[in-house]
Each structure stands twice: as C-alpha cells, then as structure tokens.
C-alpha positions as CSV (number, residue, x, y, z in Angstrom):
1,M,17.9,20.3,7.1
2,Y,18.0,17.0,8.7
3,R,18.0,13.5,7.1
4,S,15.6,10.8,8.1
5,K,16.3,7.1,8.3
6,I,14.3,3.9,8.8
7,A,15.3,3.0,12.4
8,G,13.0,0.0,12.7
9,I,10.7,-2.0,10.5
10,G,7.9,-4.6,11.2
11,R,5.2,-6.6,9.4
12,Y,2.2,-8.6,10.2
13,V,0.1,-11.0,8.2
14,P,-3.0,-13.0,9.4
15,E,-2.8,-16.7,10.0
16,N,-5.6,-17.6,7.6
17,V,-4.0,-18.8,4.3
18,Y,-6.2,-19.0,1.2
19,T,-4.7,-20.7,-1.8
20,N,-6.0,-20.3,-5.4
21,D,-7.6,-23.7,-5.1
22,D,-9.5,-22.4,-2.0
23,L,-10.9,-19.5,-4.0
24,S,-12.1,-21.9,-6.7
25,R,-14.6,-23.2,-4.2
26,F,-16.4,-19.8,-4.3
27,M,-16.1,-18.8,-7.9
28,E,-15.3,-20.0,-11.4
29,T,-11.5,-19.8,-11.4
30,S,-8.4,-22.0,-11.1
31,D,-4.9,-22.0,-9.8
32,A,-3.6,-21.9,-13.4
33,W,-5.9,-19.0,-14.3
34,I,-4.8,-16.9,-11.4
35,R,-1.0,-17.7,-11.6
36,E,-0.9,-16.9,-15.3
37,R,-2.5,-13.5,-14.9
38,T,-1.0,-12.4,-11.6
39,G,1.7,-14.7,-10.3
40,I,-0.2,-15.1,-7.0
41,E,-0.3,-18.5,-5.4
42,E,-1.9,-17.7,-2.0
43,R,-2.9,-14.8,0.2
44,R,-3.8,-14.1,3.8
45,F,-7.3,-13.1,5.0
46,A,-7.9,-11.5,8.4
47,D,-10.2,-13.0,11.0
48,R,-13.5,-11.3,10.2
49,N,-14.4,-10.4,13.8
50,N,-11.2,-10.1,15.7
51,E,-8.7,-8.5,13.3
52,T,-9.0,-5.0,11.8
53,T,-6.9,-2.7,9.7
54,T,-5.9,-0.9,12.9
55,T,-5.1,-4.0,14.9
56,M,-2.9,-5.4,12.1
57,G,-1.2,-2.1,11.9
58,I,-0.5,-2.1,15.6
59,E,1.1,-5.5,15.5
60,A,3.5,-4.4,12.7
61,A,4.1,-1.1,14.6
62,K,5.1,-2.9,17.8
63,I,7.8,-4.8,16.0
64,A,9.1,-1.7,14.2
65,M,9.2,0.2,17.4
66,E,11.0,-2.6,19.3
67,R,13.6,-2.8,16.5
68,A,14.0,0.9,16.5
69,G,14.5,1.0,20.3
70,T,11.6,3.4,20.7
71,T,8.6,3.4,23.0
72,A,5.0,4.7,22.4
73,A,5.9,7.7,24.5
74,E,8.7,8.7,22.1
75,I,6.6,8.7,19.0
76,D,5.9,12.3,17.9
77,F,3.6,11.7,14.9
78,I,1.6,9.0,13.1
79,V,1.0,8.6,9.4
80,F,-1.4,5.8,8.6
81,A,-1.9,4.7,5.0
82,T,-4.9,2.5,4.0
83,L,-7.9,2.3,1.6
84,S,-9.8,0.0,4.0
85,P,-10.2,1.9,7.2
86,D,-12.1,0.5,10.2
87,Y,-14.7,3.3,9.9
88,Y,-15.7,5.6,7.1
89,F,-14.5,8.2,9.6
90,P,-12.5,8.7,11.8
91,G,-9.4,7.3,10.3
92,C,-7.2,4.5,11.6
93,G,-4.4,6.9,12.8
94,V,-6.3,8.0,15.9
95,L,-7.5,4.4,16.6
96,L,-3.9,3.3,16.6
97,Q,-2.9,6.2,18.8
98,R,-5.6,5.3,21.3
99,E,-4.9,1.6,21.4
100,M,-1.1,2.1,21.8
101,G,-1.5,4.5,24.6
102,M,0.4,7.3,22.9
103,K,0.4,10.9,23.9
104,E,-2.0,13.4,22.2
105,I,0.2,13.5,19.1
106,G,-0.9,14.3,15.5
107,A,-2.3,11.4,13.4
108,L,-2.6,11.8,9.6
109,D,-4.4,9.4,7.4
110,V,-3.3,8.9,3.8
111,R,-5.7,7.7,1.2
112,N,-3.5,7.0,-1.8
113,Q,-4.3,3.4,-2.2
114,C,-1.4,1.4,-3.6
115,S,0.9,4.4,-3.5
116,G,-0.2,5.1,0.1
117,F,2.9,4.0,2.0
118,V,5.4,5.7,-0.3
119,Y,3.3,8.9,0.0
120,A,3.1,8.5,3.8
121,L,6.9,7.9,3.9
122,S,7.5,11.1,1.9
123,V,5.2,13.1,4.3
124,A,7.0,11.8,7.3
125,D,10.4,12.5,5.7
126,Q,9.5,16.2,5.2
127,F,8.4,16.6,8.9
128,I,11.8,15.2,10.0
129,K,13.9,17.1,7.5
130,T,12.4,20.4,8.8
131,G,13.2,19.5,12.4
132,M,9.5,19.4,13.5
133,Y,9.6,15.7,14.7
134,R,12.2,13.1,15.7
135,N,10.3,9.8,15.6
136,I,7.4,9.2,13.3
137,L,5.5,6.0,13.0
138,V,4.5,5.2,9.4
139,V,2.0,2.4,8.9
140,G,0.5,0.7,5.8
141,S,-2.3,-1.7,6.6
142,E,-5.2,-3.3,4.7
143,K,-8.2,-5.6,5.4
144,H,-9.5,-6.1,1.9
145,S,-11.3,-9.3,2.4
146,F,-14.3,-7.9,4.3
147,A,-15.3,-5.8,1.3
148,M,-14.6,-8.1,-1.6
149,D,-17.2,-10.1,-3.6
150,F,-16.2,-13.7,-3.8
151,E,-18.4,-14.5,-6.8
152,T,-17.5,-15.2,-10.4
153,R,-18.6,-11.7,-11.5
154,S,-15.8,-10.1,-9.4
155,R,-13.0,-12.6,-9.8
156,N,-10.7,-10.2,-11.7
157,V,-10.6,-8.2,-8.5
158,S,-11.1,-10.6,-5.7
159,V,-8.4,-13.1,-6.6
160,I,-5.7,-10.4,-6.5
161,F,-6.0,-8.8,-3.0
162,G,-4.9,-10.0,0.4
163,D,-4.7,-8.6,4.0
164,G,-1.7,-7.5,6.0
165,A,0.3,-4.7,7.5
166,G,3.8,-3.1,7.5
167,A,5.3,-0.3,9.5
168,V,8.5,1.7,10.0
169,V,9.8,4.1,12.5
170,L,11.3,7.0,10.7
171,Q,13.8,8.8,12.8
172,R,16.1,11.8,12.6
173,S,19.6,10.7,11.5
174,E,23.0,12.2,12.2
175,D,24.5,10.4,9.3
176,N,24.3,12.5,6.1
177,Q,25.4,9.6,4.0
178,R,22.5,7.2,4.9
179,G,18.8,7.5,5.1
180,I,16.1,8.7,2.6
181,L,17.8,10.4,-0.3
182,S,14.7,11.7,-2.0
183,T,11.0,10.9,-2.7
184,H,9.0,11.6,-5.8
185,L,5.2,11.9,-6.0
186,H,2.8,12.1,-9.0
187,S,-0.8,11.9,-9.9
188,D,-3.1,12.0,-12.9
189,G,-6.8,11.8,-12.3
190,G,-7.7,11.5,-16.0
191,D,-8.6,7.8,-15.7
192,A,-9.7,7.8,-12.0
193,E,-12.8,5.7,-12.7
194,I,-11.0,2.7,-14.2
195,L,-9.8,1.6,-10.8
196,A,-12.2,2.7,-8.1
197,M,-14.8,1.8,-5.5
198,Y,-17.6,4.4,-6.2
199,Y,-19.8,3.7,-3.2
200,P,-20.3,4.8,-0.5
201,G,-19.7,8.2,-1.9
202,S,-21.2,11.6,-2.4
203,H,-20.7,12.2,-6.1
204,A,-24.4,11.8,-6.9
205,N,-23.5,10.1,-10.2
206,K,-21.8,13.3,-11.5
207,W,-18.9,11.3,-12.9
208,L,-20.6,8.0,-13.5
209,K,-22.8,6.8,-16.4
210,D,-25.3,4.1,-16.3
211,K,-25.1,3.8,-12.5
212,P,-28.0,3.8,-10.0
213,A,-29.0,7.3,-9.1
214,F,-29.5,8.7,-5.6
215,P,-33.1,9.5,-4.6
216,E,-34.4,12.9,-6.0
217,Q,-34.9,15.1,-3.0
218,E,-34.1,18.6,-1.9
219,L,-31.9,17.7,1.1
220,G,-30.3,14.7,2.6
221,G,-30.0,11.3,1.0
222,L,-27.9,8.2,1.5
223,F,-24.4,7.1,0.6
224,M,-25.9,3.8,-0.2
225,T,-29.4,2.9,-1.5
226,P,-31.0,-0.5,-2.1
227,E,-30.7,0.0,-5.8
228,I,-26.9,0.5,-5.5
229,L,-26.5,-2.6,-3.4
230,E,-28.6,-4.8,-5.7
231,S,-26.9,-3.6,-8.9
232,G,-23.4,-4.5,-7.6
233,A,-22.3,-0.9,-8.2
234,A,-20.8,-0.8,-4.6
235,L,-18.2,-3.4,-5.5
236,P,-14.6,-2.4,-6.4
237,F,-14.1,-1.9,-10.2
238,M,-10.9,-2.4,-12.1
239,D,-10.2,-2.3,-15.8
240,G,-7.1,-4.6,-15.5
241,P,-5.6,-4.3,-19.0
242,S,-5.8,-0.4,-18.8
243,V,-4.2,-0.4,-15.4
244,F,-1.4,-2.7,-16.6
245,K,-0.6,-0.4,-19.6
246,K,-0.4,2.6,-17.4
247,A,1.6,0.9,-14.6
248,V,4.4,-0.4,-16.9
249,I,5.0,3.2,-18.1
250,K,4.9,5.1,-14.8
251,F,6.8,2.5,-12.7
252,P,10.1,2.8,-14.6
253,E,9.6,6.6,-15.1
254,V,9.4,7.3,-11.4
255,I,12.3,4.9,-10.5
256,R,14.5,6.6,-13.1
257,E,13.5,10.0,-11.8
258,A,14.7,9.1,-8.3
259,L,18.0,7.8,-9.6
260,E,18.6,10.8,-11.8
261,A,17.9,13.2,-9.0
262,N,20.7,11.6,-7.1
263,G,23.2,11.2,-9.9
264,L,22.7,7.4,-10.0
265,T,21.7,4.7,-12.6
266,E,19.9,1.4,-12.6
267,K,23.2,-0.4,-12.1
268,D,23.6,1.3,-8.7
269,I,20.4,-0.3,-7.3
270,D,21.1,-3.0,-4.8
271,L,17.4,-3.8,-4.3
272,L,14.2,-2.6,-5.9
273,V,11.1,-3.1,-3.8
274,P,8.1,-2.5,-6.0
275,H,4.5,-2.3,-4.8
276,Q,3.2,-5.9,-5.2
277,A,0.4,-5.1,-7.7
278,N,1.0,-8.0,-10.1
279,L,4.0,-10.2,-10.6
280,R,3.8,-9.7,-14.4
281,I,4.1,-5.9,-13.9
282,S,7.1,-6.3,-11.7
283,Q,8.8,-8.7,-14.2
284,Y,8.1,-6.3,-17.1
285,V,9.6,-3.4,-15.2
286,Q,12.6,-5.5,-14.2
287,Q,13.2,-6.3,-17.9
288,L,12.8,-2.6,-18.9
289,L,15.4,-1.5,-16.4
290,S,17.7,-4.5,-17.1
291,L,17.7,-5.5,-13.5
292,T,18.7,-9.0,-12.3
293,D,16.5,-11.3,-10.1
294,D,18.8,-10.4,-7.2
295,Q,18.0,-6.7,-7.6
296,V,14.2,-7.0,-7.3
297,F,12.2,-8.4,-4.4
298,N,8.7,-9.9,-4.9
299,N,6.5,-11.6,-2.4
300,I,3.1,-11.2,-4.1
301,Q,3.2,-15.0,-4.6
302,K,2.5,-15.5,-0.9
303,Y,0.4,-12.5,0.1
304,G,-1.3,-11.1,-3.0
305,N,-1.7,-7.4,-3.4
306,T,-1.9,-5.8,0.0
307,T,-2.1,-2.3,-1.4
308,A,-0.8,0.3,1.1
309,A,0.8,-2.6,3.1
310,S,2.6,-4.2,0.3
311,V,5.8,-2.0,0.1
312,P,6.6,-2.1,3.9
313,L,5.6,-5.8,4.1
314,A,8.0,-6.6,1.2
315,L,10.7,-4.3,2.5
316,C,10.6,-5.9,5.9
317,E,10.6,-9.4,4.6
318,A,13.6,-8.6,2.3
319,W,15.5,-7.1,5.3
320,E,14.7,-10.1,7.5
321,A,16.0,-12.4,4.8
322,G,19.3,-10.5,4.7
323,K,18.8,-9.1,1.2
324,I,19.4,-5.6,2.5
325,Q,22.7,-4.7,4.1
326,P,24.1,-1.4,5.6
327,G,25.1,0.9,2.8
328,D,22.8,-0.7,0.2
329,L,20.9,1.5,-2.2
330,V,17.2,0.6,-2.0
331,C,14.5,1.9,-4.2
332,L,10.8,1.8,-3.3
333,A,8.2,2.3,-6.0
334,A,4.4,2.1,-6.3
335,F,1.6,2.8,-8.7
336,G,-2.1,2.7,-8.0
337,S,-5.7,4.0,-8.1
338,G,-6.1,7.7,-8.8
339,F,-3.8,7.3,-10.7
340,T,-1.0,8.0,-8.3
341,W,2.6,6.8,-8.4
342,A,5.7,7.4,-6.3
343,S,9.2,6.4,-5.5
344,A,11.7,6.7,-2.6
345,L,15.4,6.2,-2.8
346,L,17.2,5.1,0.4
347,R,20.8,4.5,1.5
348,W,20.3,1.8,4.1
C-alpha cells in the first residue's frame, strides 16, 4: 500500500464581486440580515457567458499542476466534483480533459454536493494507495449564480452561494509519515428532500407532495414542463434550520472519527478546514471541539458557500497565507445535501 500526498494546490475565483448591499438591489434583504444568519459579507459570481464550471476548474488545476511540478501528460486520472455541471451530461471531467489536452485518461464526476471534494479526494486516495495511479487531478468547481433566483422568494438560498474553484494534484508519496492519513465517508438519505433541487429530474413526483406533475402519457415526457417552471418548483430548496441542526451534529462526529482512527485528539489539530457552509455552523463546531481561532480557517465571509469548491479553495488560501507548514496536522470536513458528510486527515 502506498500513501498519497497533496503535491500541488490551486484556486480560482471570478473577478465579479457582489456585496450584500449589491444583492439588496434585487431582493428584500440587507447586509445586517445576511451577516447575522450566515457571516457572509460578499461573494464572487462568474461571467455569465465566458466562465463555466469547467473553465474555472481548469484555472485552479493549472496552478495546482504548476506547483506540483506536473504536466498534463503526467496526469493519470481526473476526479471532478460539482453540483453545477456545464451540461446535464456529459460531466465536467471529460470537458476538462479535452480542454487541457490530456491523454485518454479516465475522468470521474462526483455529485456529492458540499461533501463532493472530500469524497473525490477519498476516491483518488484509494487509487493511489493501491498503486493504480501516480498523479491524480482532483477538482471542485461551482457556478451557482446561473441557476439561482435573485428574488425575495428565494433569498434564504440565493444570498448564501458563490462561484469558484479549487484543485489539488494528489501524488504517490515515498514518505510514510506524511500525506493523507485516512478519509471517512457517510450518508443518510432520510431527509434528502430538505436540501435539494428537484428539477430537472426523472422522479415523476414519486417522492414529492404538492408539486406539479409530469404529463400523463404512456411513453416519453419532459424533465421540465411549463407548469414546473411557472410554479418555481425548479428552484433550489433548503430548509435552513433543519440543515443547521443536522450539520452541527455530523461535523464534529466525523472530525472526531478521523482523529480517533489515528490515535489523535482535537488538541493535535494544527488546522481545521471545514466546508464553508455557514460561518455560524463553523463557529458552533469550533466551540464544541474547544478549538482556538488559530486552529480553524474560514473564508466564507469573502466567497460565500462555493459547495464542492469550498474546501480546496479554503485549503489553498490557508496554505498561501502560511497557515499550513510542513508536518502540520490538517483536518478537512464537509456536510451537505443528501445528506452526506465526510472528513480527511492529512499530515502536511
């Protein structure tokens, strides 16, 4: 069994900055309302015509590969995490492979929403541990802004999310003392519908009550109908308080699981990089684990929740700021729609 390490890391955020006051021009909200509930001050939105989930992922990947000293020809496999792909299908992995001129390597798309990057990192880690691959590009990228509703009816969702990307090159390591120590993945679909985007979909209302029905016909039909669009049922839905209650339980659970698996405790953590879901969640988890401000990194204030991109984006920014040094114990943790949650423990 080999060990894998993060050999290079990169990030990308669009130039367009939207403050809370900017959003108040489109909906009934305010800077104070958003800060109090989420801790967010501003976020980045991609150029609607020239930036995509894939192109942002590519920009982050280029930086990660340069820092790892690898070329496109040396990448053996791609794992691309996103909930906002360029197309319904195919996924972004093959689009990145094409645009970066890579060989005919495998490309896997991960749809685990906010937990997507940690899941993707775990998948890549297994491939390297078994000796199948040497260099894997792991990307988390999101373009939320194109699918959000910037009206008052959707403000509990649309004020939270932003666009951006992060990427790492995961590489086989000869150092058994450093690299990814372990990863831990979980899911519980019992409350899948309280944080979801139902349409376009093929469920035919099996799981949903009081939602527009698909046309009654023997064969065929549409993922979307005029009735679905007019009702607003195609917009993302989130029961914020329920998500919060679940997150503050599962976040510390999966962090402690990673520590216990390696014979460590909360005091051993040099830096916790949580998924940037909500600053209030991160602060609550920090308090539960008795961690200091220096042990937790948050950047949701500047970027909002970038879902699958948030962990690598925050990890990269923390590293660039000198908050991660060789030998540091770094814990990554995420919780999101599904529900899914995950953690990864690394010796940098």
